[in-house]
N, C-alpha and C positions, 0 to 999 in steps of 0.2 A: 731258841733252845740251844744250849751249848752242846757241842759234839766232843766226845772223848775217844781216844784210841788206846788200847791196852798194849803195853810192851813188857814182856816177861823179862825179869832181871837176869834170867839164865842166858839171855842173848849174849851177854859179855863173857860168859864162860864156855860158850859153844866152841868146840875145837875148830870148826870151819871158820868161825869168826876170828878166833885168836890166831890161827896159823895161816889162813889163806887170804883173808880180806885185808886190803889196805885201809888206812884211815879214811881215804876218799870213798872207798866202797861202803864202809860202815855209815858214813854220813849220808850218802845218797840213798842207801837202803832205808835208813831210819826216816828220812824225808818221805820216801814213797809209802812208808807205813803210816805216816801221821799227817800228810798234807791235807788241805781243805777239800780236795777232790775225792778223797777216799769214801767208800760206801760200806754198808753193813756186810756185803757179800765178798769183799776183797777183789772186785773187778770194777774198774772205773776208767773214764776217759781222761787223758792228759797228753799234752804235747811236750816234746823235748825242749822246745823254746821256753815253755813255762818252767820246766825243771831248771833250766839254766838261769832264768830270771830269779826264781825263788832261792836257789842255792848260792848264787853268785859265781858259779862255775861258767867257763866258756862252753860254747856248743861242742867244740872238739873234745873237751874233758868229759862232758856229760855223755857224749857218744861212746867214748872209750870205756867209761865206768859201766854204762848201761849194757854194753856188749859183754863185759865180764860177768855182771849179775845174771844175765840170761844164759850165756853159753858155758862159762866156767863154773860159776857157783850154782847155776840151775835153780834160781830162786824166783824167777819171773818168766812170764810169757807176754809178748807184745805183738799186737796186730797193727802194722803201720798204715793199713788202709782205713780201718775203723778208729785207729788211735786209742784202742782199749788195752789196758794193762791188767794182768792177773798176777796175784801174789800166791805162790804155791802153798805155803803153810799158814795162810790167814786163818783157816778154820780151826787150827789147833789151839789158838789162843783167844779167839773172839766170839766163841759161842759157849761160854760157860753156863749160860741159862737159855732155856727155850721159852715156850709159851706162845699164845696166840699173837700178841703184839709183835714179837720178834719174827715169828713165822710169816705174818702178813707183810712185814717189811722186806723179808728175804724174797718172798714171791713177787712182790712189786718190783724189786730191783732186778731179779733174774729175768723178768719179762722185757727189760730194756736192753739186755745184752745182745749185741748184733752178731758177734763171733761166738757161736755156741760151744766151740771146742774149749773155750776158756772156762766154761762152767764145769766141764769134766776135769780140767786141770786143777781147779781149786777144790771141787767137791770130793775128790779122791782122798783128801787129807782132813776132811771135816770129822771131828771126833764125836760130836753130838749126833746120836743116831737119827732122831727125827729131822734135824736140819739137813743131815746128809741125804736122807730120802727125798727131801725137796729138790736138792741139786740133781739127784739121779733121775727122779721122775720128770723133772722139767727138761732135762737133757734128752730123755727118751720120747716124751710126748710133746712134739714140737707143733706149734701153731703154724698155720699157712703163712703168716707174716714172717715167722722165723725161717721157714724153709726158703722163702723167696730171698730173704736177706742173705742166707747162707750161700745160695747159688750166686748171688751178686758178688759176695766176697771171694768165692772160689774163682769166678770169672776174672775178677781184677787181679788175683794172685797169679793165675795162669798167664794173663796178659803181661804182667810184670816180669815173670820168668822168661817169656818169649823175647821181650824187648831187652831185658837187662842181663841176658845170658845166665839166668839162674839165681838172681837175687842180689847182684852187686848194688850197693846203695849209692845215693847221689853224692854224698861227701867223698866216699872212696873214689868214685869215677872222676870227680872234679880234681882231686889231688893227684891222681895217677895220670890224668890226661891233659889237664889245663894248667894247674899251678898250685902253689901253697895256699892254704885256706886261712885268710885273715879273719879276725872277729867280724869285720864289716861284711865280708863275703859270706860268712856263716849265717848272718842275719838275712842277707839277700836270698841265700838258698832256702832257708826256712820259709821265708815269705812266698817264694816261688812254689815250694812244695805244697803249702797250704792252699794256694790258688789253683795250681795246675795238676798236682799229684806227681808221684815219683816217676811213673811211666813216661809222661810227656817231658818232664825236665831232663831225664837221662837221654831220651831220644833226641831232644833239641841239642844237647851237648855232643852227642854222637855226630849229628849233622855238622855242627861247628868244627869238630876235629877233622872230619872227613874232607871238609872244604878248605882246610888249612887256616881256619880262623879260630885259634885257641884262646878265646877270651869271652868273658861273660856278656859284654855288650852285644856281641853277635848272637849268642845263645838267647839272650832275653828278647832280641829283635824277632827271632823265630817264634818264641812263645807269644809275643804280642800279635804277630800275624795269625797264629792259631786262635788266639782269643777273638780276633776280629772275625774269623770264619767260624766261630763257635765250635772249635775242635775240643772235644772232651776226652776222647779215647784214642788208642793206637789205630783202631779201625777208621776213625775220623781222619787221622793223618794219612792213611793209605788212600782214603776216598779223595782227599784234597790233592794228593799226588796224581791220582787218575784224572782228576779235573784238569790239572796242569798239562798232562799228556794230551788230553783232548784239545786244549788250547793250542798246543804245539801242532797238532794235525790240521786244525781248521784255520789258524791264523798265521802259521809259519814260525820258524825258529826266531826270527827277529822280534816278533811281538812277544814271544815267550821270554826272550832275554830281557826285554824292557820290563816285563812284569817281575822277573826274578831280581832285577836290579833294585826293585822296591821291596822285595819280599823280606829281606833280613836287615834292613836299615833300622837303626835305633837312635832315638832322640836323646842326646846326652843331658838335656835339660830336665829329664824326668827322674833324676836322682842317682844314676849309677856313676861310679867313679871311672875315670878314663884309664887309670893304671890298676886294673883289677885282676889281671891274670897272674 
């Protein structure tokens, strides 16, 4: 069955679009309105890597435009933990008709949303009264599964704020502390983010910088070690540090130094460039 998305022609005459948005802003926003990941409710999962691939933009360009659409134009909301995107004015133009088939589809898709704050973000601008009530009621009457997922998202966000000093992202940290971001390194960072998550990637880079090793090989070596020890969260990192401290007490500094010498080695044959900083 073919899927279609409606674009109001008034988009091109909107003062915000005409006066404030660059051609790149317009292109990416239209892509976010019409790409194959979109849903009936205006909330869907998508990665920045896919945005870059589909539009032909570099990761740096996508990141820059994305930040403008969120913070300057206030058209979007994005949860980097769940990778869910919400489009503020989706409901103004996509619910011209209601009825049971549409309502059933909306209910089914709302039930899959992990970050429930996105439902309120979109639902506030839904014009169709019955559809708006579905957003409001679903946001107010949360299932046990939804409550558990919300707590998990909140925990991850708090953890990210504690480690990242209030939300600095991986790309900014890399460019400010390690070096310029090449297209190759952008892909490496995206892959690392998808496997390890923002908290661990930034923490690994902080360790690299603190030890005087400002390069991606050293950082990725740390991440490999954490993977070997099944480290998934910042708490796991702290637990591994405590384990090393115990080794230091029981086996002495010499044994610990020998272990640390292996801790952050990285095999260059596994795909990273030597000149990556």
